[in-house]
C-alpha positions in Angstrom: -21.8 73.1 295.9 -18.0 72.9 295.6 -17.0 70.2 293.1 -14.8 67.4 294.2 -11.2 67.2 293.3 -9.8 64.7 290.8 -6.6 63.2 292.2 -4.5 61.3 289.8 -1.9 59.0 291.5 0.6 57.7 288.9 4.2 56.4 288.6 6.2 53.5 287.3 4.9 50.0 287.6 6.0 48.5 290.9 6.4 51.8 292.7 3.6 50.9 295.1 0.6 52.9 293.7 -1.9 50.3 294.8 -0.5 50.0 298.3 -0.4 53.7 298.9 -3.9 54.2 297.4 -5.3 51.5 299.7 -3.6 53.1 302.7 -4.9 56.5 301.7 -8.5 55.2 301.5 -8.2 53.9 305.1 -7.0 57.3 306.3 -9.4 59.4 304.3 -12.8 57.7 304.7 -14.7 59.9 302.2 -12.2 59.5 299.4 -13.8 57.7 296.5 -11.7 55.2 294.5 -12.2 55.0 290.8 -11.9 51.4 289.7 -10.1 50.9 286.4 -10.8 48.4 283.7 -8.0 46.1 282.4 -7.4 43.1 280.2 -4.6 41.8 282.4 -5.2 38.6 284.4 -6.1 39.1 288.1 -3.1 38.8 290.6 -3.6 36.5 293.7 -6.2 38.1 296.0 -7.6 40.6 293.4 -11.3 40.7 292.9 -13.4 41.8 289.9 -15.2 45.0 290.7 -13.0 45.7 293.7 -9.4 46.0 292.4 -10.2 46.3 288.7 -13.0 45.5 286.3 -11.3 42.6 284.5 -12.3 42.5 280.8 -11.5 40.5 277.7 -9.8 42.4 274.9 -13.1 42.2 273.0 -15.0 43.7 275.9 -12.5 46.4 276.3 -12.6 47.2 272.6 -16.3 47.6 272.8 -15.9 50.1 275.7 -13.6 52.2 273.5 -16.0 52.2 270.6 -18.9 53.2 272.9 -16.8 56.1 274.3 -17.2 54.7 277.8 -13.6 55.4 278.9 -12.1 58.6 280.2 -8.8 57.4 279.1 -7.2 54.1 278.0 -3.8 52.9 277.2 -1.8 49.7 276.3 0.9 48.8 278.7 3.2 45.7 278.4 0.7 43.9 276.2 -2.5 44.7 278.2 -5.1 47.5 278.1 -6.0 49.8 281.0 -8.8 52.4 281.1 -10.9 54.6 283.4 -14.8 54.4 283.1 -15.8 58.0 282.6 -19.4 58.2 284.0 -18.5 57.2 287.6 -15.7 59.8 287.7 -17.9 62.7 286.5 -20.8 61.8 288.8 -18.5 61.7 291.8 -17.0 65.1 291.2 -20.4 66.6 290.6 -21.6 65.3 293.9 -18.8 67.2 295.7 -16.7 64.2 296.6 -13.0 63.8 295.9 -12.0 60.8 293.7 -8.6 59.2 293.2 -7.4 57.5 290.1 -4.6 55.1 290.4 -3.4 54.7 286.8 -0.3 54.2 284.6 1.6 57.2 283.3 0.2 57.1 279.7 -3.4 57.2 281.0 -2.6 60.0 283.5 -1.3 62.2 280.7 -4.5 61.6 278.7 -6.6 62.5 281.8 -4.6 65.7 282.1 -5.7 66.8 278.7 -9.3 66.4 279.7 -9.1 67.5 283.3 -6.3 70.1 283.6 -7.8 71.2 286.9 -7.1 67.8 288.5 -4.3 67.2 291.0 -1.6 65.1 289.4 0.8 63.3 291.8 3.8 61.3 290.6 4.9 58.5 293.0 8.6 57.6 292.7 10.7 54.8 294.4 13.7 55.6 296.6 15.9 54.2 293.9 15.8 52.1 290.7 17.3 49.2 292.6 14.5 49.3 295.1 12.0 49.4 292.3 13.4 46.3 290.6 13.4 44.5 294.0 9.7 45.3 294.5 8.8 44.0 291.1 10.8 40.8 291.7 9.2 40.3 295.1 5.8 40.1 293.5 6.7 36.6 292.3 4.3 37.1 289.3 6.6 38.4 286.7 9.0 36.6 284.3 12.6 37.8 283.9 11.7 39.2 280.5 8.7 41.1 281.9 10.8 42.5 284.7 13.4 43.8 282.1 10.5 45.3 280.1 9.0 47.0 283.1 12.3 48.4 284.2 13.0 49.8 280.7 9.5 51.4 280.7 10.0 52.7 284.2 13.1 54.6 283.3 11.2 56.3 280.4 8.3 57.1 282.7 10.5 58.7 285.3 11.4 61.3 282.7 7.8 62.4 282.5 7.5 63.5 286.1 7.9 67.2 284.9 4.3 66.9 283.6 2.9 66.4 287.1 2.0 68.9 289.8 3.7 67.0 292.7 6.3 64.3 293.2 6.1 62.1 296.3 8.8 59.5 297.2 7.4 56.2 298.4 10.0 55.3 300.9 7.6 54.4 303.7 3.8 54.0 303.2 2.8 56.2 306.1 5.1 59.0 305.1 4.0 58.9 301.5 0.3 59.0 302.6 1.0 62.0 305.0 2.6 63.9 302.1 -0.3 63.3 299.9 -2.8 64.3 302.6 -0.9 67.5 303.0 -1.2 68.1 299.2 -5.0 67.6 299.3 -5.4 69.9 302.3 -3.5 72.6 300.5 -5.5 72.1 297.3 -8.8 72.5 299.2 -7.5 75.8 300.5 -6.6 77.2 297.1 -8.1 80.7 296.5 -9.9 79.7 293.3 -11.6 76.8 295.1 -12.8 78.6 298.2 -13.7 82.1 296.7 -17.2 81.1 295.4 -18.2 80.0 298.9 -16.6 83.0 300.6 -18.3 85.4 298.2 -21.6 83.7 298.9 -21.2 84.2 302.7 -20.2 87.8 302.3 -23.2 88.5 300.1 -25.5 86.8 302.7 -24.0 88.9 305.5 -24.5 92.1 303.5 
């Protein structure tokens, strides 16, 4: 059985990772979403076990000590991490899985899963990024300044990714990502085992 592909969708805070990821899951029905753990407070409408596993800092520290996270990082005073077991089980079952995580976490995943597909989502402009963060209505002016400062640093890390996708319109961004996944599934190294098996069976 061909293993699933690990897709890592990353980019600066406010770029629309969550929105694009949700739209992708509507378009690609068999795409599995890996739920991250975090210590930040839920935003309006977010549910535990659906958007994130919301943890206290003590609970998160315990997960780190028990080696239950594929990666974890601290971002603007909160912790984020990816539970490891679910990701590995999904890939072994032949299903694709998408991780929607911050840049620090994505780079740690790259160290452990270099065969993954790493996609960096960027805004049309920095002004647009700041507008999106402000429109959330959940951030203080100081937090917005901090997020913009971090975002500028993170944009410099896009060279560590396989693909860069501009999130100007949700549907267009999703179409670009779908094209990337189609191409990845057609890569020679992914399809050769199945082709060799068919050739051997014919002979």
